[in-house]
N, C-alpha and C positions, 0 to 999 in steps of 0.2 A: 504493499499499499503506499510505503514511503516512497517508492520509486514511481509509482502512479502519479503521486501527488507532485514530484519532481518534475515529471514529464509534462505535466498539465501546466506548472508554472513557467517551464520553458517555452510552451506553446503559445501561452498568452502574452509572455512578454517579447516574443518575436513577431506579433502580428502588429501591423503598422497604426492600425485602427486604435489600439488601447492607448498609444501615446499622443493621437490625435484628440480621441475622447478627454484624456486627462489634460491635455494642453488647454481644450476649450473651456473646461472647468475653471481652469486657472486664469484664462482671460476674462471669464465672467466676474471672478472675483474683483478683478480690476475694476470693471464696470460697476460693480455694486459699490466699491469704495468711493468713484467718481460719483455716483448717485448720493451717497452719504454726505459726502462734502458738498455737494451742491444744497441739499436739504437742509443741512445744518447753516450754511450761509444764507439761505432763506429765511430760515427761523431766525437768526440774529437780526434780521432787518425787518421782521414781520410785527405788526401790531399784536396787542394781546388777544383781541378778538380772534385774530387769524391764527395763532399759535394753536388755539383750541380744537381745529379742524386738520392740524398736521397728524400724519402717520407715523409710525416708529422708524427712526433711521437705523433700522437693522438690516443690514444687507444680506442676512439669510433669507430674506423673505424674497429677494430675487435670485440668489445663488442655489439654495437648496432644491426647489423644482427643477432647475435644469441639471443640478448635479445626481437626482434622482433618476431623470432619463438617461444621461450618459452612462451612468454605471449599471443601469437595466439594460443599455445597447451592449455594453462591455460583456455582461453576464450571457446575453443572447449571442454574441459574436464568438464566444467561447467555444460555441457548438457550430453555430451557421458558417464560419470562416472555414472549418474543417469539411463540411459538407460541400459548400462552394468551390473549393478547390480539389475535392475527391480525395483529400488527406485521411478523412475519417476510415477508409477502407484500411491503409497500412496501420492506422492507429489500432484498429480493432485486430489486426493481425498480432500486433505486439500486446494488447490488451485484450483479450478475448472476452473476458468477463466484464460485460457491460455494466453492470451495477458498480463494480469497482470504479470503472471510467467514469461514471457520473458523480460518484462520492469523491472521486479525485479533482473534477472540475468543481463540484460544490465547496470542497474545502478551500481551494484556491479563491474562486470569486469570493466566497464569504471573508476570507482573511483580507484580501486585498481591498473590497469595498469597505470593510470595517476601518481599516487603517485609513483609507482616502476619505470616507465619510467623516470619520471624527477630525481629522485633520482641517478638512475643508469648513466643518461647521464651528470648531473652535476658532480657527485663523480668521474665518469671516466675522465672527462675534467680536473677538478680540480687536480687530481693525476697527469695527464700528463703534466699539466702547472707547477707543484711543480718539476717534473723532467726535463722537457725540455723547460721551458718557457723563460729561460735566452738565448736561443740560437735563431739565426736570421733564415728566411726563406731560405730553404724549410723545414727544420727541424720544426720550430714552425712559424705559418702563423699569429697568432694574437699578435699586441703589447701590448694589455691589455685584461683583462677578460671581460670587458663590451663590447668589440668589438665581442666578440664570443656569447654572450648571444642568439641573434637570432638562431643562428646554434644550440646550446645546447637545447633551447627550442623545436626547429624542431626536434631533435633527440628523444627528450622524448614523443613528441606528436606523431610520428610515431608509436612508441611502443603503444599507446593506440588505435591507428587506427587498428594496426595488431590485437590486443586483440578482438576488437569488429568484425572484419572480422572472426575471428576465431569462436568467439560464432555464428555468423550466419551459417557459414560452419557446425559446431557442431549439429546446429538446423536442417541443411538439411539433413546431412549424417547420424547422430546418432550412428555412429561407431567411436571408439577412433582411430583405425588403418586407416580406410579411410579419416577421418579427417586430421591426421597428414600427410599422403601422399598428401594429396591435398594442405595442407599449405607448404608443402616442394616445391611441383611443382610450386606454386603461387609466394613464396618467393625466391626461389633459381633457379629454372630449367628454367622458362619461361624468367625471366630477362638476362640470359646467351644466350639463345637461341635468343633473340631479337637482340643481337650485331652480330649475324651471317648472319642477312638480309641485302640485298644491300643498299648503302647509296642512299637517305638519310634516308630511313626507319628504319634503325637501330638505330638512336638516337631518331627518333619519337616515335618508338614504345617502346623503352626502357624508355622513359622519362614518359610515364603514368604505368609504372610498379610500384607494390606497393612500394618495398624497395627504388626505386630512385626516389620517390617524394620528401622527406625531405631534402635530400641535395641539392635541387634546390633552398631551401630557404636560402642557404649559399652563399654570394656573392663571396666568394673564390672558389666556386665548379667550375671546368673546363668545364663542360658540361651542361650549364644551358640552357634548351630548352623551358620551360614553366614559364610565369610570376608567381609571387608568388598568385595572386588571382586564377588562373588556377590550381596551385598545390593543394591550400585549397579545391578548389571545386571538384576536382579529388578525393582527400581523402575522402569527406564527401559521394561522390557517390560511392565509395567502401563501406563505411559504410553502406548506404541506402540500395544498392542492395543486400548485403550480409544478412542483417537483414531482409528486406523485404522479400526475397525469402526463407530464413530460418523459419521464422514467418509462412508464408504461408503454408510451407510443415509440420510445426509443429501442427497448428490448423486444418489441414485437415486429418492427418493420425491418426489411432488408437496407443495408447500406448503399 
């Protein structure tokens, strides 16, 4: 199993799209910092009644949804890149146990996305705190960095969840284009459609959408519907359902 994990890590770090996706996340962090600087400058020049309508100057609002998609795409590409190039066949010759291969891919994707997710979440938060941390609410919501740690950890965890769901979708669909379209629908389209439903089903359905789970672990979030245990359980169910369905398809189809 150690050799399988080492092989899967070698694969994922030799695919050019891995570096492209990580670079795009880093670029968006820069965009988020620029937005924070502009918001803070605007706040400093605004009247008191105008300041009450400001949103929080936390760049995670911009960065984390994009990071979720990029790491979900990375998880999908851990499978679809091999199918696209035909390298899945020699891979299966080397590792004929398909369950072991899926376990190795899941371990690598989980470890990489956990590290990247937490680095992105904490790095983005600390940059925002450095820019806007001296300002009162609503521009900055946390009195200290320690108060925001649960929220930041949840943001990073959501990236890992999306990456593993992306891996499951890649195992199921096998096509890079199909996996990316499915992930875009899951992360961006369906959560938006949920808010068009009648009350109270709009919030109830939106609360279980994948990108809306992690914010509910933040006590400052306005629309908390699920308790923390239900949020974590729903995240786990997304991972189990995606990987189980994808693994079943992967083990029953020809390469």
